[in-house]
LUMLOKE-291002 format. One record per residue: x, y, z of N, C-alpha, C in turn; residue in three letters. Coordinates in steps of 0.02 Angstrom, whole numbers, plus 50000, padded with zeros to 5 digits. Layout:
BEGIN
XYZXYZXYZALA
...
END
This chain:
BEGIN
555225379352535555565382052591555705375852638MET
556415377952661556635372152702556345372352775THR
556435368752811556095367252886556505375452921ASP
557155375652909557385380452943557225387852926LEU
557005388552868556765394752845555995395852867LYS
555675388952877554945390152903554975391652977LYS
555415389353010555445391453082555635397753093LEU
556145401153052556345407453049555745412353040VAL
555355410352987554815414352966554305413853013ARG
554095408753055553675408453111553775412053154VAL
554525412753185554765416953239554715423653231LYS
554805426153160554685432653146553995434253147GLU
553555430653118552835431453132552485433153205LEU
552895427953240552665428253318552965434053348VAL
553415436753346553665442353359553395448353344ASP
553185448653280552755453753264552055454653287ASN
551865449153292551175448153325551105450153395ALA
551765449453432551905451453500551975458553509GLU
552345462153460552365468453462551795473353442SER
551445469353402550795474053378550295472153446ALA
550305468453478549785467453533550115471753589LEU
550755471453603550985477053668550815484353628LYS
550815486753580550575491653561549865493353562VAL
549485488853548548715489253558548615489953624ALA
548985486153677548775486253732548915493953757ASN
549505495353733549635502353763549145508153756GLN
549005508153684548575511953652547895511153689LEU
547715505553705547055504753735547055508553817LEU
547645506353845547775508753906547765516653918ALA
548115519553861548135526953864547425530153851ASP
546905525653809546315529453805545905527853871ALA
545975523353907545705521853962545965525454023MET
546445529154006546775532954079547205529654126GLY
547395523954103547735519454150548455522054155LEU
548755520954222549465522654232549845517054210HIS
550575519254194551065514854171551105508454209GLU
551105501754181551075496354207550385493754247GLY
549925498354238549365497754264548955493154211GLU
548645487354224548315482454172547595485054155SER
547385483954096546685485354079546215482254136ILE
546305474654157545825473154208545845475054260GLU
546485477454286546545481854354546075489054351THR
546255490554283545915497454282545085496754278GLY
544825491154259544165490554254543895489954327THR
544165485854369543985484854432544115491554477TYR
544695495554464544775502154488544085507154478LYS
543875506454409543365511454406542745509854450GLU
542545503054451542045501454491542085503054556LYS
542735500854580542925503854651542805510254672ALA
542955513654622542905521654622542065523654633ALA
541675519954611540965520354596540665517654661THR
540955512154687540505509854740540885508654807PHE
541395511454816541745510254870541925516454901THR
542135516554975542445521855011542965518955054LYS
543375525655086543875524155116543755528355195GLU
543925524955239543815527855308544155524955359SER
544135528655426544575526255499544035520555515ALA
544395516255549544035510155580543905512255659GLY
543415509455687543255510855759543785510255802GLU
544305505755787544745505955838545425509055826ALA
545305513555792545915517055753546245513955692GLY
545955507755674546325506355610546015509355549GLY
546325506455483545965509655432545545504755384LYS
544935506955366544465504055322544595505155246VAL
544685500255213544655501855134544265497355098ILE
543955499455050543335495255017543645494954950GLU
543585488954919543785488454848543375483354805GLY
543585480154755543265475054724543585469754710VAL
543475462454711543765457554708543755456254626PHE
544415453854613544595453054538544515445854520ASN
544625440954570544755434054562545225432254604GLY
545735435554626546315434454680546325438954722GLN
546365445554700546485451254747545875455354745ASN
545955461254794545565467454794545825472654770MET
545455476954730545785482454696545345488554715VAL
545705493254745545445499054768545255504654722ASP
544865510154733544825515254688545515518954658LYS
546035519054699546655521154669547045516254617LYS
546755509454616547135504454585547545501054622GLY
547615502454687548015498354734547815490854731SER
548195485754734547975479754752548265476054820VAL
547665472954861547815469254925547555462254907TYR
548125458354951548025452454932547365448954976PRO
547005444954948546485441654989546675434154998VAL
546675432755071546905425855089546355421455044PRO
546785416055014546555411454961545915407754999ALA
546025404755059545615400955093544945404255113ASN
545045411555124544405417355135543925416055077TYR
544295417655016544005418254958543725412954933ALA
544005406054957543725401154932543035398554977SER
543145398855041542595397455088542015402055072LYS
542195408355053541675413655056541385413054975SER
541735409854936541395408054860541425415354841LYS
541965420154839542035425854804542125424954736LEU
541765429954701541855429654619542095436654608ILE
542365437754544542615444054518541965448754520PRO
541955454954556541475460354549541225461354620GLY
541395456054665541055457254734541565462254765ASP
541125466754803541355472554842541555469554906VAL
542185471854925542525470155003542715476255042LEU
542655474355107542855479455145543525477155180LYS
543925480055181544675478055227544745482255270LEU
544765479855325544955483155390545785482355412THR
545955486655399546745486055426546865487055505VAL
546985482855536547005484855617547695488155638THR
547745490255690548235494555711548835489955721GLU
548795484355730549335477655738549545476955663GLU
549115478955621549365476755550549055470255524GLY
548535467755552548135462655526547595465155469LYS
547515461555420547065461955371546405457755383PHE
545845461855389545205458155385544775459655343LEU
544535453955307544105455955252543475453955258TYR
542835457255241542275456255246541895458255169LYS
541435452855148541025454855089540455458855097GLN
540385464655063539795469555085539385470255025ILE
539655467554959539285469854897539235463954856GLY
538975458154867539055453854809538635454654751PRO
538975452554694538745454054626538155448554606VAL
537735449754566537315443554551537755438454514GLU
537355431954528537705426554522537365420954472ARG
537765417454436537455411154404537845405254414LYS
537685398754404538065394554409538075390354336THR
538595387254337538855382354275539155375954295ILE
539245371154248539455364554263539945364754206VAL
540465360754234541095358454183541495354054216GLY
541975351454177542585346654201543175351854229PRO
543505348254283543995352154310544715349854269LEU
545055354954250545685353454215546285356854240VAL
546925354554226547595359154246547985359754180TYR
547995367054189548265369454113548765375254125ASN
549255374254105549775380454101549965381954176ASP
549975377054229550065378654303549505380554337GLY
548925380954311548295383954349547795378854339ARG
547355376754381546605373654389546165378554346TYR
545795375954304545205377854270544555374254260GLN
544085376954244543415373654232543265375454161VAL
543155371454131542865371054050542095371354052LEU
541815376754029541165377854025541065384253972ALA
540475383753941540225389753906540845390053855ASN
541135385553821541605386453779542265390553807ASP
542285389653862542825394653893543225391353958LYS
543795392753972544105390054027544145395554087ALA
543805394154137543715398854191544285396854242TYR
544695401154267545225399954318544945398954385SER
545215394854430544835394154500545545394254540VAL
545445395654604545925395754651546125389254675LEU
546815388654681547045381454714546745380754775LEU
546645384554821546335383254878545715381354878ALA
545245382254819544605380354813544645373454789SER
545005371754756545115365454725545305360654782VAL
545805363054832545985358054893545375357854938THR
545025364254955544445363555003543865359054984TYR
543765358754923543215353454896543515347654870PHE
544215345354887544355340254879544315339154805ARG
544345342554758544225341254688544885338854649ALA
544815334854592545235332154556545115332954494GLU
545735332154449545575333454376545115328954342VAL
544635331254310544175326454278543475327654323GLY
543405328554386542905329454425542415334554388ASP
541715333954397541425338554370541125343354426GLU
541155350454402541255354854456540585360354444VAL
540255362954494539865367554488540215373354501THR
540185378154454540605384854461540125390654467LEU
540215395654516539835402254515540285407154478ILE
539965410654436540275417054395539695422354392ILE
539935428354381539585434254377539025434054321PRO
538395436154340537875433854296537955438854243MET
538025445754241538075451654198538675453854180ASN
539285451054193540025452854184540375447654151GLU
540825449454107541355443654074541795444154148GLU
542065437954146542505435454199542995428254164SER
543555429354193544085424354181544155419554235ASP
543715421254301543845418254358543135415854379TRP
543135410654424542475408754453542615406054514GLY
542035403754560542275400854632541795393954626ALA
542215388554652541955382054653541385382254699ILE
540845379254691540145378654740540165371854758GLU
540395367254719540335360354731540675355854674ALA
540865348754705541305346554652541045339154664ALA
540895336054600540675329254589541245324354564LEU
541245318554607541845314054580541665311754498PRO
542285309654475542155306454413541635301654408LYS
541245301754341540725298554341540855290354346PHE
541345287654318541515282354324541715279054390GLY
542175283354428542335281854497541585281454537GLU
541205286554529540585287154580540125281254563ALA
540065278454494539815271454481540055266454520VAL
540745265954509541075259554545540985259854621ALA
541025265854644540975266454712540255264054746GLU
539705266954708539215264854726538965257454716THR
539235253854655539175246754640539615242654712LYS
540215245154732540575240954773540195241754829GLY
539835247554854539485247654908538805243154911LYS
538565242954855537815238454856538095231054870LYS
538585229654830538965222854841539115221354915GLU
539375226054936539665225255003538905224755059ALA
538515227755039537925228055085537505219855066ASP
537515218455000537255212154988537605206555038LEU
538295206155035538735200955064538605202255147GLU
538495207255166538355208655241537615204755252GLU
537135206955214536465203855219536515195655219GLU
536895193155172537035186155171537505182955203LEU
537935186355254538325184655292538915181955255ASP
539125184355199539605180955159540305181155189ILE
END
């Protein structure tokens, strides 16, 4: 088989696989009662939000909505998605499954508060950059992390990162708890500091 025929055959196989995946996802979405265009992941958080959250009026006339954090945004019981400020999510170390309360003031401000954290565990792995996003490799899996978290903790690709993930639920996202510099750089920095201290003692 020539190279051109091989490429054509591979393209056919890829197209067939993509078509089969779309059909499978649609069938699964139908079985789960999801609306058109609603992802399975969103449907999962929507179900959890329906179980654990409520909607009410705020004390100052605003609106209060509760929902579940999915790693980037908050999903309420209706399946509506609300953007969570990345800086807030990073500093608060939010992870998928955390229940949030969103207060929408009369001025249109969005104020978030974590009201129901899920059980957590920590894992450790190197920070990598793959397909336009930062990820931490651990447990034979790549966990996505917010760019704001990487910036907040001044982490760099190759650093060892302590990551917080849900204890009892599968997740593709995690929250950075701490970042350690690359081992080699840490050793060099320590060695350099010791040499500088020694020179200072000897008045070199």
